[in-house]
C-alpha positions as CSV (number, residue, x, y, z in Angstrom):
1,X,-2.3,-126.4,-59.1
2,X,1.2,-127.7,-59.2
3,X,3.3,-126.9,-56.8
4,X,6.0,-123.8,-57.0
5,X,9.4,-123.3,-56.6
6,X,10.6,-120.2,-55.3
7,X,14.2,-118.5,-54.7
8,X,14.4,-117.0,-51.2
9,X,17.6,-115.2,-52.5
10,X,16.0,-113.4,-55.2
11,X,12.2,-113.9,-55.1
12,X,11.8,-115.7,-58.3
13,X,9.1,-118.1,-58.4
14,X,9.3,-121.3,-60.9
15,X,6.7,-123.6,-61.6
16,X,7.3,-127.4,-61.1
17,X,6.4,-127.6,-65.1
18,X,9.1,-125.5,-66.1
19,X,11.2,-127.6,-63.6
20,X,11.1,-130.8,-65.3
21,X,13.5,-130.4,-68.3
22,X,15.2,-127.1,-67.4
23,X,16.6,-127.0,-64.0
24,X,19.6,-129.2,-62.8
25,X,19.4,-131.8,-60.7
26,X,20.3,-129.6,-57.9
27,X,17.1,-127.1,-58.5
28,X,19.0,-124.2,-58.3
29,X,17.4,-121.1,-59.5
30,X,18.3,-120.1,-63.1
31,X,18.4,-116.4,-62.1
32,X,20.9,-116.5,-59.3
33,X,21.5,-119.5,-58.5
34,X,20.2,-119.7,-55.2
35,X,18.6,-122.8,-53.7
36,X,14.9,-123.6,-54.5
37,X,12.3,-124.3,-51.8
38,X,9.2,-126.2,-53.0
39,X,5.8,-124.4,-52.1
40,X,2.3,-125.6,-53.0
41,X,0.0,-123.9,-50.7
42,X,-2.6,-121.4,-52.7
43,X,-1.0,-119.0,-55.2
44,X,-0.9,-115.2,-53.9
45,X,-3.4,-112.8,-55.4
46,X,-2.8,-109.5,-57.5
47,X,0.7,-110.3,-58.5
48,X,2.2,-111.1,-54.9
49,X,1.4,-107.7,-53.3
50,X,2.0,-108.6,-50.0
51,X,4.7,-110.2,-50.3
52,X,5.9,-107.0,-52.4
53,X,4.6,-105.1,-49.1
54,X,6.8,-107.4,-46.8
55,X,10.1,-107.3,-49.0
56,X,9.5,-102.9,-49.4
57,X,9.0,-102.6,-45.4
58,X,12.5,-104.7,-45.0
59,X,14.4,-103.0,-47.4
60,X,13.4,-100.0,-46.1
61,X,14.0,-100.8,-42.1
62,X,17.2,-102.5,-43.2
63,X,18.5,-99.5,-45.1
64,X,17.0,-97.4,-42.2
65,X,15.0,-95.4,-43.6
66,X,12.4,-95.7,-41.3
67,X,10.0,-93.0,-42.6
68,X,9.4,-95.1,-45.7
69,X,9.1,-98.8,-43.7
70,X,6.1,-96.8,-41.7
71,X,4.7,-95.8,-44.8
72,X,4.0,-99.5,-45.6
73,X,2.4,-99.7,-42.2
74,X,-1.1,-99.3,-41.2
75,X,-2.0,-96.5,-38.6
76,X,-3.3,-99.5,-35.9
77,X,-0.5,-101.8,-36.6
78,X,0.6,-104.3,-34.0
79,X,4.1,-105.8,-33.6
80,X,4.8,-108.8,-31.4
81,X,8.5,-109.6,-31.3
82,X,10.5,-112.5,-29.8
83,X,11.4,-111.2,-26.3
84,X,14.5,-112.9,-26.2
85,X,15.7,-110.0,-29.1
86,X,14.5,-107.2,-27.1
87,X,15.6,-107.8,-23.6
88,X,14.0,-105.4,-21.0
89,X,11.5,-104.2,-23.3
90,X,8.5,-104.9,-23.8
91,X,8.0,-107.2,-27.3
92,X,4.7,-105.5,-27.9
93,X,4.5,-102.6,-30.1
94,X,1.0,-100.3,-31.5
95,X,0.2,-97.6,-34.0
96,X,3.1,-95.8,-36.0
97,X,4.9,-94.6,-32.7
98,X,5.5,-98.0,-31.5
99,X,6.1,-99.4,-34.8
100,X,9.0,-96.8,-35.3
101,X,10.3,-97.6,-31.6
102,X,10.4,-101.4,-32.6
103,X,13.0,-100.8,-35.4
104,X,15.1,-97.9,-33.5
105,X,15.2,-101.0,-30.8
106,X,16.3,-103.6,-32.9
107,X,18.7,-101.0,-34.5
108,X,20.1,-100.5,-31.1
109,X,20.2,-103.6,-29.7
110,X,21.7,-105.5,-32.7
111,X,24.4,-102.9,-33.7
112,X,26.2,-105.4,-35.4
113,X,24.4,-107.2,-37.5
114,X,21.0,-108.1,-38.1
115,X,20.2,-110.6,-40.8
116,X,17.0,-112.3,-41.9
117,X,17.7,-114.5,-45.1
118,X,13.7,-115.6,-45.5
119,X,13.3,-119.4,-46.4
120,X,9.9,-120.2,-47.5
121,X,6.5,-117.4,-47.6
122,X,3.1,-119.3,-47.8
123,X,-0.6,-118.3,-47.9
124,X,-2.2,-119.1,-45.1
125,X,-6.1,-119.6,-44.9
126,X,-7.0,-116.3,-43.4
127,X,-4.6,-114.5,-46.4
128,X,-2.1,-113.7,-43.9
129,X,1.4,-114.4,-45.2
130,X,3.7,-116.5,-43.0
131,X,7.5,-116.5,-43.8
132,X,9.9,-118.8,-42.2
133,X,13.6,-117.4,-42.1
134,X,16.8,-117.9,-40.6
135,X,18.0,-115.0,-38.4
136,X,21.7,-113.6,-37.0
137,X,21.6,-111.1,-34.7
138,X,25.0,-109.7,-33.2
139,X,25.8,-106.9,-30.5
140,X,28.3,-104.9,-29.8
141,X,26.7,-104.4,-26.3
142,X,25.6,-106.6,-23.3
143,X,23.4,-108.8,-25.4
144,X,24.8,-112.1,-26.6
145,X,24.5,-113.3,-30.4
146,X,21.2,-114.8,-31.3
147,X,20.7,-117.3,-34.3
148,X,17.5,-119.0,-34.6
149,X,15.0,-120.0,-37.4
150,X,12.0,-117.8,-37.3
151,X,8.4,-117.7,-38.1
152,X,6.5,-114.5,-38.9
153,X,2.6,-114.1,-40.0
154,X,2.0,-110.7,-42.0
155,X,-1.7,-109.5,-41.8
156,X,-2.5,-106.6,-44.0
157,X,-5.7,-104.0,-44.0
158,X,-6.2,-101.6,-46.8
159,X,-3.1,-103.2,-48.4
160,X,-0.9,-102.0,-45.9
161,X,1.0,-104.3,-42.6
162,X,-1.5,-104.3,-40.1
163,X,-0.4,-107.1,-37.6
164,X,3.0,-109.0,-37.6
165,X,3.8,-111.4,-35.2
166,X,7.0,-113.0,-34.8
167,X,8.0,-116.2,-33.1
168,X,10.9,-118.9,-32.8
169,X,10.7,-121.9,-34.8
170,X,14.1,-123.3,-33.0
171,X,17.5,-122.1,-31.8
172,X,20.4,-123.1,-29.9
173,X,19.9,-123.9,-26.6
174,X,21.2,-120.9,-25.5
175,X,18.8,-118.8,-28.0
176,X,15.6,-120.4,-27.1
177,X,13.0,-118.4,-25.3
178,X,12.4,-119.4,-21.6
179,X,9.5,-122.0,-21.5
């Protein structure tokens, strides 16, 4: 299978065959003009259903619609967050109540801005989805701004989010998690 170009801005996917002769040399998305990333991992099944769940979950959470966000979570969901994003709190959350507490804490701690820009998605061997993103978080409180490249791995059960693990790939020295 030939590699696919993906647009993290609008989610469009372009096959490399379409790229030859149709896309400009800058490799920008024909739909929105955003930059494209090449992905050559195995294709997602069932019309990208897992990434649709991730996107819908993130949209609901970003819109502060926690009930809708919880609708995408399996009752046994487990979330492991980057500890530096939740100073003074346990970074592990379980079940719907734990997921609700996680979402509320992120909104509370990072009340000025919490922006995640996905750059690359791929399917791992166990059919989970890995998302590499750029993260910017700003707070009006005591927490310092946090800017990092992150990795999240999303696992599914029965079409819902079962486990999500977040980690920092790279960060400015002041934002890097302790060793």
